[in-house]
KETI-387421 format. One record per residue: x, y, z of N, C-alpha, C in turn; residue in three letters. Coordinates in Angstrom, 3 decimals, decimal comma. Atoms other than C-alpha are relative to their C-alpha. Layout:
# residues N
+----------+----------+----------+----------+----------+----------+----------+----------+----------+-----+
:       nu :       nv :       nw :      cau :      cav :      caw :       cu :       cv :       cw :  aa :
+----------+----------+----------+----------+----------+----------+----------+----------+----------+-----+
:        X :        Y :        Z :        X :        Y :        Z :        X :        Y :        Z : ALA :
...
+----------+----------+----------+----------+----------+----------+----------+----------+----------+-----+
***
This chain:
# residues 82
+----------+----------+----------+----------+----------+----------+----------+----------+----------+-----+
:       nu :       nv :       nw :      cau :      cav :      caw :       cu :       cv :       cw :  aa :
+----------+----------+----------+----------+----------+----------+----------+----------+----------+-----+
:   -0,747 :   -1,082 :    0,597 :  -83,764 :   87,378 :  156,657 :   -0,687 :    1,343 :   -0,241 : UNK :
:    0,621 :   -1,380 :   -0,100 :  -84,850 :   91,151 :  156,950 :   -0,171 :    0,299 :   -1,667 : UNK :
:    0,222 :   -0,187 :    1,679 :  -84,470 :   91,331 :  152,925 :    1,033 :   -0,851 :   -0,768 : UNK :
:   -0,644 :    0,637 :    0,970 :  -83,192 :   89,595 :  150,053 :    1,284 :    0,893 :   -0,527 : UNK :
:   -0,721 :   -0,913 :    0,776 :  -79,880 :   91,111 :  148,777 :   -0,404 :    0,260 :   -1,497 : UNK :
:    0,161 :   -0,626 :    1,289 :  -79,715 :   92,903 :  145,673 :    0,501 :   -1,347 :   -1,196 : UNK :
:   -0,479 :    1,147 :    0,957 :  -79,398 :   90,015 :  142,619 :    1,455 :    0,228 :   -0,039 : UNK :
:   -1,374 :    0,094 :    0,114 :  -75,920 :   89,397 :  142,235 :    0,283 :    0,226 :   -1,290 : UNK :
:   -0,334 :   -0,048 :    1,719 :  -75,914 :   89,303 :  138,425 :    0,249 :    1,630 :   -0,300 : UNK :
:   -0,194 :   -1,361 :    0,136 :  -76,096 :   93,127 :  138,739 :    1,645 :    0,498 :    0,290 : UNK :
:   -1,088 :   -0,257 :   -0,481 :  -72,551 :   93,103 :  140,294 :    0,960 :   -0,550 :   -0,132 : UNK :
:   -0,847 :    1,169 :    0,200 :  -71,073 :   89,981 :  139,453 :   -0,003 :   -0,076 :   -1,664 : UNK :
:    0,022 :    0,251 :    1,474 :  -69,499 :   89,714 :  135,836 :    1,027 :   -0,951 :   -0,106 : UNK :
:   -0,735 :    0,951 :    0,390 :  -67,636 :   87,061 :  134,132 :    0,444 :    0,413 :   -1,625 : UNK :
:   -0,321 :   -0,621 :    1,468 :  -65,676 :   87,990 :  130,773 :    1,503 :   -0,867 :   -0,244 : UNK :
:   -1,226 :    0,842 :   -0,058 :  -62,807 :   85,831 :  129,577 :    1,049 :    0,756 :   -0,251 : UNK :
:   -1,084 :   -0,596 :    0,190 :  -60,740 :   88,720 :  128,899 :    0,293 :    0,754 :    1,338 : UNK :
:   -0,212 :   -0,420 :   -1,130 :  -60,671 :   89,665 :  132,384 :    0,229 :   -0,959 :    1,147 : UNK :
:   -0,239 :    1,111 :   -0,991 :  -59,208 :   87,452 :  135,236 :   -0,117 :   -1,243 :   -0,668 : UNK :
:   -0,067 :    1,253 :    0,497 :  -58,976 :   84,810 :  132,796 :   -1,571 :   -0,727 :    0,116 : UNK :
:    1,422 :    0,396 :   -0,166 :  -63,003 :   84,746 :  132,956 :   -0,635 :   -0,543 :    1,584 : UNK :
:    0,541 :    0,469 :   -1,145 :  -63,156 :   84,399 :  136,803 :   -1,108 :    0,890 :    0,204 : UNK :
:    1,315 :   -0,975 :   -0,405 :  -66,480 :   85,786 :  138,129 :    0,847 :    1,268 :    1,066 : UNK :
:   -0,508 :   -1,069 :   -0,645 :  -65,346 :   89,498 :  139,482 :   -1,140 :    0,889 :    0,339 : UNK :
:    0,814 :   -1,439 :   -0,398 :  -66,833 :   92,587 :  140,911 :   -0,187 :    0,739 :   -1,353 : UNK :
:    0,008 :   -0,747 :    1,144 :  -68,262 :   94,536 :  137,983 :    0,670 :    1,368 :    0,012 : UNK :
:   -0,872 :   -1,226 :   -0,080 :  -66,001 :   97,239 :  137,190 :    1,303 :    0,149 :    0,570 : UNK :
:   -1,270 :    0,507 :   -0,621 :  -62,996 :   95,769 :  138,795 :    0,569 :   -1,196 :   -0,273 : UNK :
:   -0,527 :    1,352 :    0,579 :  -60,485 :   93,084 :  138,514 :    0,000 :   -0,871 :    1,481 : UNK :
:   -0,171 :    0,542 :   -1,076 :  -61,410 :   91,933 :  142,012 :   -0,802 :   -1,462 :   -0,004 : UNK :
:    0,776 :    1,024 :    0,247 :  -62,459 :   88,058 :  141,761 :   -0,929 :   -0,150 :    1,321 : UNK :
:    1,079 :    0,522 :   -1,082 :  -65,343 :   86,836 :  143,940 :    0,990 :   -0,712 :    0,885 : UNK :
:   -0,862 :    0,909 :   -0,913 :  -62,950 :   84,068 :  145,344 :    1,079 :    0,756 :    0,735 : UNK :
:   -0,950 :   -0,839 :   -0,638 :  -60,551 :   86,861 :  146,388 :   -0,921 :    0,567 :    1,092 : UNK :
:    0,646 :   -0,701 :   -1,120 :  -63,220 :   88,515 :  148,337 :   -0,644 :   -0,948 :    1,369 : UNK :
:    0,433 :    1,047 :   -1,061 :  -64,418 :   85,360 :  150,094 :    1,346 :   -0,438 :    0,631 : UNK :
:   -1,266 :    0,133 :   -0,772 :  -60,873 :   84,315 :  150,992 :    0,396 :    1,052 :    1,114 : UNK :
:   -0,236 :   -0,989 :   -0,742 :  -60,392 :   87,867 :  152,296 :   -1,024 :   -0,356 :    1,453 : UNK :
:    0,865 :    0,417 :   -1,161 :  -63,486 :   87,335 :  154,550 :   -0,025 :   -1,033 :    0,766 : UNK :
:   -0,003 :    1,018 :   -0,355 :  -62,631 :   84,004 :  155,716 :    1,159 :    0,094 :    1,251 : UNK :
:   -1,191 :   -0,394 :   -1,104 :  -59,611 :   85,618 :  157,660 :   -0,385 :    1,053 :    0,965 : UNK :
:    0,278 :   -1,398 :    0,122 :  -60,864 :   89,084 :  157,835 :   -1,375 :    0,456 :    0,466 : UNK :
:    1,761 :   -0,177 :    0,224 :  -64,187 :   90,937 :  158,735 :    0,086 :    0,938 :   -1,093 : UNK :
:    0,239 :   -0,840 :    0,735 :  -65,928 :   93,198 :  156,732 :    0,538 :    1,062 :   -0,291 : UNK :
:   -0,718 :   -1,374 :    0,169 :  -64,448 :   96,403 :  157,622 :    1,406 :   -0,026 :   -0,367 : UNK :
:   -1,266 :    0,300 :    0,617 :  -60,999 :   94,973 :  156,884 :   -0,061 :   -0,252 :   -1,474 : UNK :
:    0,639 :    0,066 :    1,604 :  -62,459 :   93,986 :  153,568 :    0,114 :    1,100 :   -0,714 : UNK :
:    0,100 :   -0,891 :    0,527 :  -63,437 :   96,960 :  152,651 :    1,138 :    1,159 :    0,019 : UNK :
:   -1,218 :   -0,847 :   -0,024 :  -60,476 :   99,120 :  153,866 :    1,082 :   -0,725 :   -0,919 : UNK :
:   -0,805 :    0,188 :    0,912 :  -58,218 :   96,845 :  151,851 :   -0,294 :   -0,248 :   -1,638 : UNK :
:    0,451 :   -0,094 :    1,608 :  -60,218 :   97,158 :  148,609 :   -0,839 :    1,210 :    0,188 : UNK :
:    1,197 :   -0,897 :   -0,126 :  -61,940 :  100,531 :  148,872 :   -0,889 :    0,232 :   -0,810 : UNK :
:    0,959 :   -0,330 :    1,108 :  -63,355 :  100,614 :  145,674 :   -1,277 :   -1,227 :    0,021 : UNK :
:    1,284 :    0,798 :   -0,177 :  -65,719 :   97,733 :  146,961 :   -1,105 :    0,739 :    0,453 : UNK :
:    1,089 :   -0,424 :   -1,077 :  -69,168 :   98,439 :  148,555 :   -0,470 :   -0,984 :    0,543 : UNK :
:    0,408 :    1,133 :   -0,927 :  -71,073 :   96,763 :  151,015 :   -0,561 :   -0,678 :   -0,978 : UNK :
:    0,607 :    0,824 :    0,946 :  -73,397 :   95,745 :  148,140 :    0,586 :   -0,898 :   -0,847 : UNK :
:   -0,722 :    1,140 :    0,649 :  -70,674 :   94,246 :  146,202 :    0,566 :   -1,090 :    0,704 : UNK :
:   -0,247 :    1,148 :   -1,146 :  -69,781 :   92,089 :  149,252 :   -1,228 :   -0,837 :    0,180 : UNK :
:    1,202 :    0,724 :   -0,475 :  -73,308 :   90,956 :  149,671 :   -0,336 :   -0,752 :   -1,177 : UNK :
:    0,372 :    0,758 :    1,168 :  -73,546 :   90,060 :  145,799 :    1,192 :   -1,061 :    0,074 : UNK :
:   -0,887 :    1,308 :   -0,030 :  -70,257 :   87,856 :  146,183 :   -0,476 :   -1,359 :    1,025 : UNK :
:    0,344 :    1,076 :   -1,118 :  -71,600 :   86,293 :  149,252 :   -1,532 :   -0,724 :   -0,802 : UNK :
:    1,131 :    0,627 :    0,566 :  -74,798 :   85,687 :  147,209 :    0,321 :   -0,776 :   -1,264 : UNK :
:   -0,453 :    0,666 :    0,706 :  -72,938 :   84,307 :  144,528 :    0,313 :   -1,336 :    0,388 : UNK :
:   -0,711 :    1,116 :   -0,476 :  -71,149 :   82,118 :  146,327 :   -1,321 :   -1,061 :    0,654 : UNK :
:    1,147 :    0,741 :   -0,635 :  -74,449 :   80,983 :  148,300 :   -0,622 :   -1,043 :   -1,123 : UNK :
:    0,752 :    0,695 :    1,297 :  -76,178 :   80,113 :  144,876 :    0,825 :   -1,131 :   -0,695 : UNK :
:   -0,659 :    0,872 :    0,596 :  -73,204 :   78,249 :  143,464 :    0,096 :   -1,088 :    0,908 : UNK :
:    0,168 :    0,964 :   -0,977 :  -73,303 :   76,003 :  146,557 :   -1,331 :   -0,694 :   -0,158 : UNK :
:    1,437 :    0,491 :    0,311 :  -76,977 :   75,556 :  145,904 :    0,020 :   -0,918 :   -0,971 : UNK :
:   -0,133 :    0,565 :    1,456 :  -76,480 :   74,653 :  142,526 :    0,780 :   -1,233 :   -0,082 : UNK :
:   -0,653 :    1,029 :   -0,189 :  -73,915 :   72,131 :  143,120 :   -0,802 :   -1,126 :    0,865 : UNK :
:    0,951 :    1,299 :   -0,521 :  -76,051 :   70,324 :  145,512 :   -1,092 :   -0,421 :   -0,668 : UNK :
:    1,113 :    0,253 :    0,638 :  -79,105 :   70,477 :  143,437 :    0,563 :   -1,186 :   -1,188 : UNK :
:   -0,523 :    0,976 :    1,055 :  -76,767 :   68,794 :  140,611 :    0,537 :   -1,209 :    0,659 : UNK :
:   -0,371 :    1,373 :   -0,723 :  -75,438 :   66,199 :  143,022 :   -1,161 :   -1,068 :    0,338 : UNK :
:    1,312 :    0,676 :   -0,269 :  -79,178 :   65,259 :  143,945 :   -0,180 :   -0,576 :   -1,215 : UNK :
:    0,266 :    0,566 :    1,573 :  -79,714 :   64,890 :  140,181 :    0,628 :   -0,928 :   -0,525 : UNK :
:   -0,785 :    0,925 :    0,725 :  -76,973 :   62,890 :  139,389 :   -0,192 :   -1,523 :    1,000 : UNK :
:    0,760 :    1,306 :   -0,577 :  -78,088 :   60,234 :  142,181 :   -0,901 :   -0,979 :   -0,256 : UNK :
:    1,216 :    0,995 :    0,491 :  -81,150 :   59,375 :  140,545 :    0,443 :   -0,601 :   -1,242 : UNK :
+----------+----------+----------+----------+----------+----------+----------+----------+----------+-----+
***
C-alpha cells in the first residue's frame, strides 16, 4: 500500500445523541454502515455524488474503520478459542 489512510478516529465519531450511537462521519449524520452499503452497490464517484458533504478522506476513514473492526473481531475470536 502506498500510504496508510489518515487515522479514522479523526473523521469517525460515536455519540449516543447522534444516530443512536452508530459510528458516523464526523460533522454529519451519515453512518459508516450507510457509506459501506452504498459502496457495495456503487462506485466511489456515485457515493460522493449522493453524499456531497463527504470527502474522499471520509470514505477512506469509513473503510479503515470497517477493516479495523473486522481485524478486532478476528482477534477476539482467536482469543476465545484459547
